[in-house]
All heavy atoms as TSV, in Angstrom:
chain	resi	resn	atom	element	x	y	z
A	1	MET	N	N	55.856	22.984	-73.677
A	1	MET	CA	C	54.466	23.018	-74.205
A	1	MET	C	C	53.811	24.319	-73.758
A	1	MET	O	O	53.998	24.764	-72.684
A	1	MET	CB	C	53.709	21.810	-73.628
A	1	MET	CG	C	52.327	21.712	-74.132
A	1	MET	SD	S	51.608	20.118	-73.546
A	1	MET	CE	C	50.336	19.991	-74.749
A	2	SER	N	N	53.021	24.895	-74.670
A	2	SER	CA	C	52.405	26.176	-74.383
A	2	SER	C	C	51.104	25.970	-73.545
A	2	SER	O	O	50.564	24.909	-73.534
A	2	SER	CB	C	52.070	26.890	-75.677
A	2	SER	OG	O	51.119	26.161	-76.413
A	3	ASN	N	N	50.716	27.022	-72.920
A	3	ASN	CA	C	49.483	27.014	-72.116
A	3	ASN	C	C	48.286	26.988	-73.036
A	3	ASN	O	O	48.117	27.897	-73.822
A	3	ASN	CB	C	49.486	28.236	-71.196
A	3	ASN	CG	C	48.361	28.183	-70.211
A	3	ASN	OD1	O	47.519	27.276	-70.243
A	3	ASN	ND2	N	48.260	29.146	-69.319
A	4	THR	N	N	47.402	26.026	-72.889
A	4	THR	CA	C	46.273	25.908	-73.786
A	4	THR	C	C	44.974	26.280	-73.081
A	4	THR	O	O	43.900	25.988	-73.553
A	4	THR	CB	C	46.113	24.441	-74.287
A	4	THR	OG1	O	46.039	23.573	-73.222
A	4	THR	CG2	C	47.304	24.107	-75.170
A	5	THR	N	N	45.060	26.935	-71.897
A	5	THR	CA	C	43.857	27.361	-71.188
A	5	THR	C	C	43.148	28.513	-71.929
A	5	THR	O	O	43.848	29.472	-72.366
A	5	THR	CB	C	44.235	27.852	-69.747
A	5	THR	OG1	O	44.888	26.780	-69.063
A	5	THR	CG2	C	42.997	28.236	-68.976
A	6	LEU	N	N	41.878	28.377	-72.085
A	6	LEU	CA	C	41.119	29.426	-72.781
A	6	LEU	C	C	40.688	30.529	-71.847
A	6	LEU	O	O	40.375	30.258	-70.664
A	6	LEU	CB	C	39.854	28.814	-73.436
A	6	LEU	CG	C	40.077	27.739	-74.511
A	6	LEU	CD1	C	38.760	27.182	-74.923
A	6	LEU	CD2	C	40.872	28.287	-75.666
A	7	THR	N	N	40.655	31.748	-72.357
A	7	THR	CA	C	40.132	32.860	-71.584
A	7	THR	C	C	38.599	32.748	-71.574
A	7	THR	O	O	37.982	32.056	-72.419
A	7	THR	CB	C	40.567	34.193	-72.156
A	7	THR	OG1	O	39.913	34.348	-73.444
A	7	THR	CG2	C	42.045	34.278	-72.359
A	8	PRO	N	N	37.924	33.426	-70.663
A	8	PRO	CA	C	36.474	33.393	-70.650
A	8	PRO	C	C	35.876	33.878	-71.985
A	8	PRO	O	O	34.882	33.332	-72.432
A	8	PRO	CB	C	36.128	34.359	-69.481
A	8	PRO	CG	C	37.293	34.243	-68.551
A	8	PRO	CD	C	38.468	34.088	-69.471
A	9	LEU	N	N	36.503	34.872	-72.605
A	9	LEU	CA	C	36.023	35.365	-73.913
A	9	LEU	C	C	36.184	34.268	-74.991
A	9	LEU	O	O	35.247	34.036	-75.779
A	9	LEU	CB	C	36.797	36.627	-74.329
A	9	LEU	CG	C	36.427	37.194	-75.687
A	9	LEU	CD1	C	34.945	37.560	-75.765
A	9	LEU	CD2	C	37.317	38.385	-76.056
A	10	GLN	N	N	37.329	33.572	-74.964
A	10	GLN	CA	C	37.516	32.515	-75.923
A	10	GLN	C	C	36.495	31.393	-75.705
A	10	GLN	O	O	35.988	30.826	-76.633
A	10	GLN	CB	C	38.943	31.985	-75.844
A	10	GLN	CG	C	40.001	32.924	-76.381
A	10	GLN	CD	C	41.382	32.423	-76.085
A	10	GLN	OE1	O	41.677	31.899	-74.996
A	10	GLN	NE2	N	42.273	32.656	-77.030
A	11	GLN	N	N	36.224	31.050	-74.441
A	11	GLN	CA	C	35.270	30.026	-74.120
A	11	GLN	C	C	33.860	30.398	-74.638
A	11	GLN	O	O	33.172	29.571	-75.196
A	11	GLN	CB	C	35.213	29.753	-72.631
A	11	GLN	CG	C	36.438	29.059	-72.065
A	11	GLN	CD	C	36.414	28.890	-70.587
A	11	GLN	OE1	O	35.657	29.535	-69.902
A	11	GLN	NE2	N	37.270	27.988	-70.075
A	12	ALA	N	N	33.496	31.659	-74.428
A	12	ALA	CA	C	32.201	32.117	-74.915
A	12	ALA	C	C	32.097	32.094	-76.419
A	12	ALA	O	O	31.049	31.693	-76.977
A	12	ALA	CB	C	31.947	33.535	-74.400
A	13	GLU	N	N	33.169	32.541	-77.096
A	13	GLU	CA	C	33.166	32.483	-78.561
A	13	GLU	C	C	33.095	31.080	-79.112
A	13	GLU	O	O	32.389	30.763	-80.034
A	13	GLU	CB	C	34.413	33.193	-79.079
A	13	GLU	CG	C	34.387	34.689	-78.893
A	13	GLU	CD	C	35.698	35.355	-79.319
A	13	GLU	OE1	O	36.742	34.718	-79.455
A	13	GLU	OE2	O	35.664	36.633	-79.469
A	14	LEU	N	N	33.806	30.159	-78.453
A	14	LEU	CA	C	33.794	28.766	-78.853
A	14	LEU	C	C	32.441	28.144	-78.613
A	14	LEU	O	O	31.916	27.416	-79.483
A	14	LEU	CB	C	34.906	27.990	-78.100
A	14	LEU	CG	C	35.183	26.560	-78.563
A	14	LEU	CD1	C	35.576	26.566	-80.024
A	14	LEU	CD2	C	36.272	25.928	-77.722
A	15	SER	N	N	31.845	28.468	-77.524
A	15	SER	CA	C	30.485	27.994	-77.220
A	15	SER	C	C	29.486	28.514	-78.230
A	15	SER	O	O	28.615	27.731	-78.711
A	15	SER	CB	C	30.114	28.385	-75.814
A	15	SER	OG	O	28.796	27.954	-75.513
A	16	SER	N	N	29.585	29.750	-78.586
A	16	SER	CA	C	28.702	30.312	-79.607
A	16	SER	C	C	28.907	29.646	-80.930
A	16	SER	O	O	27.906	29.380	-81.648
A	16	SER	CB	C	28.929	31.823	-79.733
A	16	SER	OG	O	28.580	32.491	-78.563
A	17	TRP	N	N	30.127	29.346	-81.302
A	17	TRP	CA	C	30.447	28.710	-82.549
A	17	TRP	C	C	29.848	27.304	-82.612
A	17	TRP	O	O	29.231	26.925	-83.571
A	17	TRP	CB	C	31.959	28.695	-82.748
A	17	TRP	CG	C	32.386	28.059	-84.015
A	17	TRP	CD1	C	32.283	28.597	-85.284
A	17	TRP	CD2	C	33.020	26.774	-84.193
A	17	TRP	NE1	N	32.847	27.687	-86.210
A	17	TRP	CE2	C	33.275	26.579	-85.540
A	17	TRP	CE3	C	33.373	25.798	-83.285
A	17	TRP	CZ2	C	33.897	25.426	-86.016
A	17	TRP	CZ3	C	34.023	24.655	-83.789
A	17	TRP	CH2	C	34.249	24.519	-85.137
A	18	PHE	N	N	29.978	26.528	-81.499
A	18	PHE	CA	C	29.439	25.224	-81.466
A	18	PHE	C	C	27.896	25.299	-81.485
A	18	PHE	O	O	27.262	24.433	-82.152
A	18	PHE	CB	C	29.845	24.454	-80.178
A	18	PHE	CG	C	31.157	23.843	-80.307
A	18	PHE	CD1	C	32.236	24.200	-79.534
A	18	PHE	CD2	C	31.435	22.822	-81.241
A	18	PHE	CE1	C	33.496	23.619	-79.625
A	18	PHE	CE2	C	32.619	22.206	-81.368
A	18	PHE	CZ	C	33.704	22.587	-80.532
A	19	ASP	N	N	27.258	26.229	-80.843
A	19	ASP	CA	C	25.835	26.430	-80.913
A	19	ASP	C	C	25.352	26.710	-82.322
A	19	ASP	O	O	24.356	26.125	-82.794
A	19	ASP	CB	C	25.352	27.556	-79.972
A	19	ASP	CG	C	25.487	27.192	-78.490
A	19	ASP	OD1	O	25.640	26.013	-78.184
A	19	ASP	OD2	O	25.449	28.126	-77.660
A	20	LEU	N	N	26.121	27.551	-83.039
A	20	LEU	CA	C	25.787	27.858	-84.445
A	20	LEU	C	C	25.885	26.580	-85.295
A	20	LEU	O	O	24.995	26.294	-86.124
A	20	LEU	CB	C	26.678	28.937	-84.978
A	20	LEU	CG	C	26.516	29.335	-86.445
A	20	LEU	CD1	C	25.128	29.871	-86.727
A	20	LEU	CD2	C	27.567	30.322	-86.858
A	21	LEU	N	N	26.928	25.835	-85.123
A	21	LEU	CA	C	27.104	24.565	-85.902
A	21	LEU	C	C	25.956	23.605	-85.575
A	21	LEU	O	O	25.466	22.958	-86.508
A	21	LEU	CB	C	28.446	23.911	-85.581
A	21	LEU	CG	C	29.648	24.605	-86.173
A	21	LEU	CD1	C	30.931	23.822	-85.773
A	21	LEU	CD2	C	29.573	24.645	-87.680
A	22	GLU	N	N	25.587	23.522	-84.323
A	22	GLU	CA	C	24.507	22.614	-83.956
A	22	GLU	C	C	23.183	23.011	-84.627
A	22	GLU	O	O	22.404	22.207	-85.120
A	22	GLU	CB	C	24.330	22.559	-82.441
A	22	GLU	CG	C	23.274	21.581	-82.015
A	22	GLU	CD	C	23.121	21.490	-80.526
A	22	GLU	OE1	O	23.386	22.494	-79.787
A	22	GLU	OE2	O	22.760	20.392	-80.048
A	23	GLN	N	N	22.916	24.337	-84.616
A	23	GLN	CA	C	21.702	24.858	-85.284
A	23	GLN	C	C	21.713	24.543	-86.762
A	23	GLN	O	O	20.672	24.147	-87.317
A	23	GLN	CB	C	21.568	26.350	-85.068
A	23	GLN	CG	C	21.258	26.759	-83.606
A	23	GLN	CD	C	21.384	28.275	-83.435
A	23	GLN	OE1	O	21.588	29.048	-84.328
A	23	GLN	NE2	N	21.222	28.672	-82.186
A	24	GLN	N	N	22.872	24.710	-87.400
A	24	GLN	CA	C	22.975	24.434	-88.831
A	24	GLN	C	C	22.786	22.947	-89.081
A	24	GLN	O	O	22.140	22.559	-90.064
A	24	GLN	CB	C	24.354	24.898	-89.345
A	24	GLN	CG	C	24.514	26.393	-89.391
A	24	GLN	CD	C	25.930	26.833	-89.757
A	24	GLN	OE1	O	26.856	26.026	-89.724
A	24	GLN	NE2	N	26.085	28.065	-90.125
A	25	TRP	N	N	23.352	22.109	-88.252
A	25	TRP	CA	C	23.221	20.659	-88.370
A	25	TRP	C	C	21.753	20.261	-88.236
A	25	TRP	O	O	21.213	19.462	-89.033
A	25	TRP	CB	C	24.090	19.967	-87.335
A	25	TRP	CG	C	23.779	18.489	-87.190
A	25	TRP	CD1	C	23.124	17.863	-86.162
A	25	TRP	CD2	C	24.104	17.451	-88.123
A	25	TRP	NE1	N	23.045	16.518	-86.389
A	25	TRP	CE2	C	23.615	16.216	-87.565
A	25	TRP	CE3	C	24.768	17.406	-89.348
A	25	TRP	CZ2	C	23.780	15.016	-88.223
A	25	TRP	CZ3	C	24.886	16.192	-89.954
A	25	TRP	CH2	C	24.425	15.013	-89.397
A	26	LEU	N	N	21.080	20.768	-87.187
A	26	LEU	CA	C	19.692	20.418	-86.963
A	26	LEU	C	C	18.799	20.878	-88.128
A	26	LEU	O	O	17.910	20.153	-88.533
A	26	LEU	CB	C	19.217	21.002	-85.666
A	26	LEU	CG	C	19.840	20.396	-84.394
A	26	LEU	CD1	C	19.386	21.152	-83.139
A	26	LEU	CD2	C	19.498	18.896	-84.291
A	27	ALA	N	N	19.132	22.076	-88.711
A	27	ALA	CA	C	18.363	22.530	-89.839
A	27	ALA	C	C	18.619	21.638	-91.029
A	27	ALA	O	O	17.717	21.314	-91.833
A	27	ALA	CB	C	18.689	23.972	-90.146
A	28	ALA	N	N	19.868	21.255	-91.253
A	28	ALA	CA	C	20.251	20.482	-92.416
A	28	ALA	C	C	19.653	19.094	-92.409
A	28	ALA	O	O	19.176	18.591	-93.420
A	28	ALA	CB	C	21.773	20.335	-92.516
A	29	ILE	N	N	19.591	18.456	-91.202
A	29	ILE	CA	C	19.026	17.085	-91.178
A	29	ILE	C	C	17.522	17.084	-91.332
A	29	ILE	O	O	16.910	16.004	-91.503
A	29	ILE	CB	C	19.486	16.291	-89.948
A	29	ILE	CG1	C	18.988	16.951	-88.663
A	29	ILE	CG2	C	21.003	16.099	-89.965
A	29	ILE	CD1	C	19.257	16.102	-87.414
A	30	GLN	N	N	16.886	18.230	-91.232
A	30	GLN	CA	C	15.423	18.296	-91.440
A	30	GLN	C	C	15.060	18.271	-92.934
A	30	GLN	O	O	13.925	17.971	-93.281
A	30	GLN	CB	C	14.839	19.605	-90.810
A	30	GLN	CG	C	15.046	19.680	-89.329
A	30	GLN	CD	C	14.370	18.550	-88.593
A	30	GLN	OE1	O	13.264	18.164	-88.836
A	30	GLN	NE2	N	15.113	17.940	-87.654
A	31	GLN	N	N	16.049	18.542	-93.774
A	31	GLN	CA	C	15.848	18.463	-95.202
A	31	GLN	C	C	16.190	17.068	-95.672
A	31	GLN	O	O	17.355	16.661	-95.688
A	31	GLN	CB	C	16.770	19.469	-95.932
A	31	GLN	CG	C	16.644	20.916	-95.437
A	31	GLN	CD	C	15.234	21.437	-95.591
A	31	GLN	OE1	O	14.558	21.185	-96.598
A	31	GLN	NE2	N	14.742	22.169	-94.613
A	32	PRO	N	N	15.167	16.275	-96.132
A	32	PRO	CA	C	15.398	14.843	-96.406
A	32	PRO	C	C	16.449	14.556	-97.477
A	32	PRO	O	O	17.061	13.537	-97.440
A	32	PRO	CB	C	14.039	14.349	-96.890
A	32	PRO	CG	C	13.056	15.387	-96.416
A	32	PRO	CD	C	13.814	16.681	-96.288
A	33	LYS	N	N	16.654	15.459	-98.385
A	33	LYS	CA	C	17.595	15.183	-99.489
A	33	LYS	C	C	18.986	15.852	-99.250
A	33	LYS	O	O	19.844	15.773	-100.139
A	33	LYS	CB	C	17.026	15.617	-100.811
A	33	LYS	CG	C	15.775	14.833	-101.189
A	33	LYS	CD	C	15.375	15.089	-102.595
A	33	LYS	CE	C	14.054	14.424	-102.923
A	33	LYS	NZ	N	14.106	13.059	-103.173
A	34	SER	N	N	19.152	16.441	-98.103
A	34	SER	CA	C	20.459	17.060	-97.821
A	34	SER	C	C	21.515	15.989	-97.578
A	34	SER	O	O	21.227	14.880	-97.184
A	34	SER	CB	C	20.365	18.010	-96.616
A	34	SER	OG	O	20.229	17.220	-95.436
A	35	ALA	N	N	22.775	16.357	-97.859
A	35	ALA	CA	C	23.852	15.448	-97.640
A	35	ALA	C	C	23.914	15.035	-96.161
A	35	ALA	O	O	24.256	13.851	-95.892
A	35	ALA	CB	C	25.171	16.092	-98.086
A	36	GLU	N	N	23.628	15.944	-95.274
A	36	GLU	CA	C	23.689	15.631	-93.861
A	36	GLU	C	C	22.602	14.608	-93.454
A	36	GLU	O	O	22.896	13.680	-92.677
A	36	GLU	CB	C	23.540	16.921	-93.018
A	36	GLU	CG	C	24.676	17.870	-93.095
A	36	GLU	CD	C	24.644	18.809	-94.280
A	36	GLU	OE1	O	23.735	18.619	-95.191
A	36	GLU	OE2	O	25.448	19.700	-94.383
A	37	ALA	N	N	21.421	14.793	-93.938
A	37	ALA	CA	C	20.331	13.887	-93.642
A	37	ALA	C	C	20.607	12.450	-94.216
A	37	ALA	O	O	20.363	11.468	-93.591
A	37	ALA	CB	C	19.008	14.365	-94.194
A	38	ILE	N	N	21.155	12.447	-95.445
A	38	ILE	CA	C	21.504	11.147	-96.068
A	38	ILE	C	C	22.639	10.456	-95.261
A	38	ILE	O	O	22.545	9.249	-94.984
A	38	ILE	CB	C	21.853	11.342	-97.554
A	38	ILE	CG1	C	20.648	11.815	-98.327
A	38	ILE	CG2	C	22.466	10.088	-98.126
A	38	ILE	CD1	C	20.930	12.303	-99.707
A	39	ALA	N	N	23.653	11.225	-94.906
A	39	ALA	CA	C	24.741	10.640	-94.102
A	39	ALA	C	C	24.248	10.136	-92.769
A	39	ALA	O	O	24.657	9.065	-92.319
A	39	ALA	CB	C	25.817	11.668	-93.919
A	40	LEU	N	N	23.334	10.871	-92.118
A	40	LEU	CA	C	22.787	10.439	-90.860
A	40	LEU	C	C	21.968	9.160	-91.000
A	40	LEU	O	O	22.136	8.237	-90.217
A	40	LEU	CB	C	21.939	11.559	-90.259
A	40	LEU	CG	C	21.255	11.220	-88.924
A	40	LEU	CD1	C	22.281	10.877	-87.838
A	40	LEU	CD2	C	20.388	12.397	-88.455
A	41	ALA	N	N	21.150	9.107	-92.023
A	41	ALA	CA	C	20.354	7.881	-92.276
A	41	ALA	C	C	21.261	6.669	-92.567
A	41	ALA	O	O	21.030	5.555	-92.061
A	41	ALA	CB	C	19.414	8.119	-93.456
A	42	GLU	N	N	22.334	6.883	-93.340
A	42	GLU	CA	C	23.282	5.789	-93.615
A	42	GLU	C	C	23.953	5.345	-92.315
A	42	GLU	O	O	24.138	4.130	-92.098
A	42	GLU	CB	C	24.320	6.230	-94.648
A	42	GLU	CG	C	23.725	6.387	-96.037
A	42	GLU	CD	C	24.688	7.025	-97.019
A	42	GLU	OE1	O	25.753	7.509	-96.608
A	42	GLU	OE2	O	24.367	7.015	-98.221
A	43	ALA	N	N	24.403	6.310	-91.496
A	43	ALA	CA	C	25.067	5.920	-90.257
A	43	ALA	C	C	24.114	5.188	-89.322
A	43	ALA	O	O	24.512	4.229	-88.645
A	43	ALA	CB	C	25.598	7.204	-89.593
A	44	GLU	N	N	22.850	5.643	-89.249
A	44	GLU	CA	C	21.863	4.954	-88.388
A	44	GLU	C	C	21.636	3.519	-88.905
A	44	GLU	O	O	21.519	2.599	-88.096
A	44	GLU	CB	C	20.576	5.738	-88.378
A	44	GLU	CG	C	20.694	7.024	-87.514
A	44	GLU	CD	C	19.453	7.845	-87.549
A	44	GLU	OE1	O	18.637	7.698	-88.477
A	44	GLU	OE2	O	19.277	8.684	-86.634
A	45	ALA	N	N	21.529	3.372	-90.182
A	45	ALA	CA	C	21.315	2.022	-90.784
A	45	ALA	C	C	22.506	1.103	-90.485
A	45	ALA	O	O	22.343	-0.081	-90.106
A	45	ALA	CB	C	21.067	2.146	-92.273
A	46	ALA	N	N	23.724	1.630	-90.583
A	46	ALA	CA	C	24.936	0.861	-90.367
A	46	ALA	C	C	24.992	0.452	-88.872
A	46	ALA	O	O	25.337	-0.651	-88.516
A	46	ALA	CB	C	26.200	1.625	-90.749
A	47	TRP	N	N	24.613	1.451	-87.990
A	47	TRP	CA	C	24.609	1.149	-86.554
A	47	TRP	C	C	23.603	0.057	-86.255
A	47	TRP	O	O	23.877	-0.829	-85.433
A	47	TRP	CB	C	24.296	2.429	-85.796
A	47	TRP	CG	C	24.274	2.211	-84.325
A	47	TRP	CD1	C	25.360	2.258	-83.471
A	47	TRP	CD2	C	23.137	1.855	-83.525
A	47	TRP	NE1	N	24.936	1.933	-82.167
A	47	TRP	CE2	C	23.574	1.709	-82.190
A	47	TRP	CE3	C	21.817	1.648	-83.803
A	47	TRP	CZ2	C	22.727	1.379	-81.160
A	47	TRP	CZ3	C	20.957	1.338	-82.774
A	47	TRP	CH2	C	21.422	1.163	-81.460
A	48	GLU	N	N	22.474	0.130	-86.860
A	48	GLU	CA	C	21.398	-0.872	-86.604
A	48	GLU	C	C	21.873	-2.229	-87.085
A	48	GLU	O	O	21.637	-3.261	-86.426
A	48	GLU	CB	C	20.120	-0.458	-87.286
A	48	GLU	CG	C	18.985	-1.450	-87.052
A	48	GLU	CD	C	18.612	-1.689	-85.602
A	48	GLU	OE1	O	18.817	-0.810	-84.727
A	48	GLU	OE2	O	18.102	-2.810	-85.271
A	49	GLN	N	N	22.515	-2.361	-88.211
A	49	GLN	CA	C	23.038	-3.615	-88.689
A	49	GLN	C	C	24.057	-4.159	-87.722
A	49	GLN	O	O	24.072	-5.364	-87.442
A	49	GLN	CB	C	23.644	-3.428	-90.087
A	49	GLN	CG	C	22.661	-3.294	-91.222
A	49	GLN	CD	C	23.346	-3.161	-92.556
A	49	GLN	OE1	O	24.433	-2.627	-92.627
A	49	GLN	NE2	N	22.669	-3.680	-93.583
A	50	GLU	N	N	24.946	-3.349	-87.269
A	50	GLU	CA	C	25.982	-3.742	-86.292
A	50	GLU	C	C	25.332	-4.199	-84.978
A	50	GLU	O	O	25.716	-5.251	-84.458
A	50	GLU	CB	C	27.007	-2.675	-86.074
A	50	GLU	CG	C	28.145	-3.076	-85.253
A	50	GLU	CD	C	29.254	-2.031	-85.135
A	50	GLU	OE1	O	29.145	-0.964	-85.809
A	50	GLU	OE2	O	30.217	-2.271	-84.398
A	51	ARG	N	N	24.368	-3.434	-84.508
A	51	ARG	CA	C	23.693	-3.790	-83.285
A	51	ARG	C	C	22.988	-5.148	-83.424
A	51	ARG	O	O	23.102	-5.982	-82.553
A	51	ARG	CB	C	22.689	-2.705	-82.946
A	51	ARG	CG	C	21.984	-2.939	-81.552
A	51	ARG	CD	C	20.724	-2.187	-81.402
A	51	ARG	NE	N	19.680	-2.642	-82.291
A	51	ARG	CZ	C	18.962	-3.751	-82.134
A	51	ARG	NH1	N	19.158	-4.533	-81.099
A	51	ARG	NH2	N	18.037	-4.094	-83.025
A	52	GLN	N	N	22.326	-5.361	-84.560
A	52	GLN	CA	C	21.640	-6.604	-84.817
A	52	GLN	C	C	22.618	-7.785	-84.890
A	52	GLN	O	O	22.361	-8.876	-84.351
A	52	GLN	CB	C	20.820	-6.526	-86.067
A	52	GLN	CG	C	19.874	-7.714	-86.296
A	52	GLN	CD	C	18.803	-7.756	-85.174
A	52	GLN	OE1	O	18.231	-6.771	-84.815
A	52	GLN	NE2	N	18.549	-8.967	-84.701
A	53	TYR	N	N	23.724	-7.552	-85.581
A	53	TYR	CA	C	24.780	-8.584	-85.668
A	53	TYR	C	C	25.276	-9.030	-84.286
A	53	TYR	O	O	25.307	-10.219	-83.994
A	53	TYR	CB	C	25.961	-8.087	-86.512
A	53	TYR	CG	C	27.182	-8.991	-86.449
A	53	TYR	CD1	C	27.223	-10.161	-87.242
A	53	TYR	CD2	C	28.221	-8.748	-85.591
A	53	TYR	CE1	C	28.309	-11.033	-87.181
A	53	TYR	CE2	C	29.288	-9.599	-85.517
A	53	TYR	CZ	C	29.380	-10.750	-86.335
A	53	TYR	OH	O	30.413	-11.570	-86.211
A	54	TYR	N	N	25.632	-8.073	-83.437
A	54	TYR	CA	C	26.124	-8.422	-82.109
A	54	TYR	C	C	25.021	-9.013	-81.234
A	54	TYR	O	O	25.289	-9.875	-80.430
A	54	TYR	CB	C	26.842	-7.232	-81.483
A	54	TYR	CG	C	28.223	-6.984	-82.076
A	54	TYR	CD1	C	28.443	-5.938	-82.928
A	54	TYR	CD2	C	29.222	-7.871	-81.839
A	54	TYR	CE1	C	29.688	-5.722	-83.525
A	54	TYR	CE2	C	30.484	-7.718	-82.413
A	54	TYR	CZ	C	30.674	-6.580	-83.248
A	54	TYR	OH	O	31.920	-6.461	-83.840
A	55	HIS	N	N	23.818	-8.504	-81.399
A	55	HIS	CA	C	22.713	-9.065	-80.672
A	55	HIS	C	C	22.506	-10.577	-81.006
A	55	HIS	O	O	22.405	-11.391	-80.141
A	55	HIS	CB	C	21.407	-8.316	-80.964
A	55	HIS	CG	C	20.197	-8.915	-80.399
A	55	HIS	ND1	N	19.417	-9.824	-81.088
A	55	HIS	CD2	C	19.607	-8.816	-79.157
A	55	HIS	CE1	C	18.424	-10.219	-80.317
A	55	HIS	NE2	N	18.504	-9.603	-79.176
A	56	ASP	N	N	22.470	-10.842	-82.334
A	56	ASP	CA	C	22.320	-12.218	-82.789
A	56	ASP	C	C	23.502	-13.090	-82.371
A	56	ASP	O	O	23.336	-14.232	-81.924
A	56	ASP	CB	C	22.131	-12.291	-84.259
A	56	ASP	CG	C	20.783	-11.670	-84.702
A	56	ASP	OD1	O	19.921	-11.473	-83.836
A	56	ASP	OD2	O	20.623	-11.438	-85.914
A	57	ALA	N	N	24.680	-12.560	-82.451
A	57	ALA	CA	C	25.886	-13.290	-82.062
A	57	ALA	C	C	25.834	-13.714	-80.596
A	57	ALA	O	O	26.171	-14.832	-80.210
A	57	ALA	CB	C	27.140	-12.516	-82.369
A	58	TYR	N	N	25.399	-12.802	-79.777
A	58	TYR	CA	C	25.281	-13.080	-78.331
A	58	TYR	C	C	24.103	-14.034	-78.094
A	58	TYR	O	O	24.217	-14.995	-77.347
A	58	TYR	CB	C	25.058	-11.777	-77.532
A	58	TYR	CG	C	24.752	-12.005	-76.082
A	58	TYR	CD1	C	25.787	-12.319	-75.226
A	58	TYR	CD2	C	23.475	-11.920	-75.590
A	58	TYR	CE1	C	25.552	-12.560	-73.893
A	58	TYR	CE2	C	23.214	-12.177	-74.273
A	58	TYR	CZ	C	24.253	-12.496	-73.403
A	58	TYR	OH	O	24.015	-12.745	-72.073
A	59	LEU	N	N	22.991	-13.760	-78.756
A	59	LEU	CA	C	21.761	-14.574	-78.538
A	59	LEU	C	C	21.977	-16.018	-78.901
A	59	LEU	O	O	21.548	-16.931	-78.200
A	59	LEU	CB	C	20.607	-13.964	-79.329
A	59	LEU	CG	C	19.255	-14.610	-79.148
A	59	LEU	CD1	C	18.760	-14.409	-77.707
A	59	LEU	CD2	C	18.265	-14.023	-80.129
A	60	TYR	N	N	22.732	-16.258	-80.000
A	60	TYR	CA	C	22.869	-17.647	-80.493
A	60	TYR	C	C	24.276	-18.210	-80.166
A	60	TYR	O	O	24.627	-19.305	-80.575
A	60	TYR	CB	C	22.673	-17.675	-81.991
A	60	TYR	CG	C	21.293	-17.216	-82.411
A	60	TYR	CD1	C	21.117	-16.046	-83.186
A	60	TYR	CD2	C	20.184	-17.859	-81.931
A	60	TYR	CE1	C	19.843	-15.645	-83.530
A	60	TYR	CE2	C	18.885	-17.394	-82.256
A	60	TYR	CZ	C	18.751	-16.292	-83.053
A	60	TYR	OH	O	17.481	-15.867	-83.399
A	61	SER	N	N	25.065	-17.537	-79.316
A	61	SER	CA	C	26.426	-18.005	-79.019
A	61	SER	C	C	26.417	-19.337	-78.290
A	61	SER	O	O	27.359	-20.129	-78.446
A	61	SER	CB	C	27.161	-16.952	-78.224
A	61	SER	OG	O	26.587	-16.808	-76.947
A	62	ASP	N	N	25.403	-19.609	-77.539
A	62	ASP	CA	C	25.419	-20.880	-76.811
A	62	ASP	C	C	24.920	-22.076	-77.690
A	62	ASP	O	O	25.002	-23.228	-77.279
A	62	ASP	CB	C	24.449	-20.800	-75.614
A	62	ASP	CG	C	22.989	-20.525	-75.951
A	62	ASP	OD1	O	22.775	-19.996	-77.085
A	62	ASP	OD2	O	22.120	-20.795	-75.136
A	63	ARG	N	N	24.537	-21.788	-78.939
A	63	ARG	CA	C	24.079	-22.840	-79.872
A	63	ARG	C	C	25.146	-23.275	-80.817
A	63	ARG	O	O	24.887	-24.149	-81.674
A	63	ARG	CB	C	22.824	-22.336	-80.608
A	63	ARG	CG	C	21.728	-22.035	-79.640
A	63	ARG	CD	C	20.510	-21.540	-80.333
A	63	ARG	NE	N	19.542	-21.048	-79.356
A	63	ARG	CZ	C	18.469	-20.455	-79.627
A	63	ARG	NH1	N	18.072	-20.288	-80.882
A	63	ARG	NH2	N	17.648	-20.068	-78.671
A	64	CYS	N	N	26.276	-22.644	-80.825
A	64	CYS	CA	C	27.353	-23.020	-81.760
A	64	CYS	C	C	28.130	-24.218	-81.332
A	64	CYS	O	O	28.349	-24.562	-80.249
A	64	CYS	CB	C	28.334	-21.833	-81.916
A	64	CYS	SG	S	27.531	-20.419	-82.672
């Protein structure tokens, strides 16, 4: 297996790239009709449904 340790320069470049992607993501989700904002809203809605399902399942589990 090859050595996968990054050099300090590679780490800095990777960090800059991630920062750029994060800035682009934050800008994209500010636009209500962007694909990113729609996908985020859908994911949040699905998460909320799942959270509610498990909350109710736990809350009412002693009544079954």
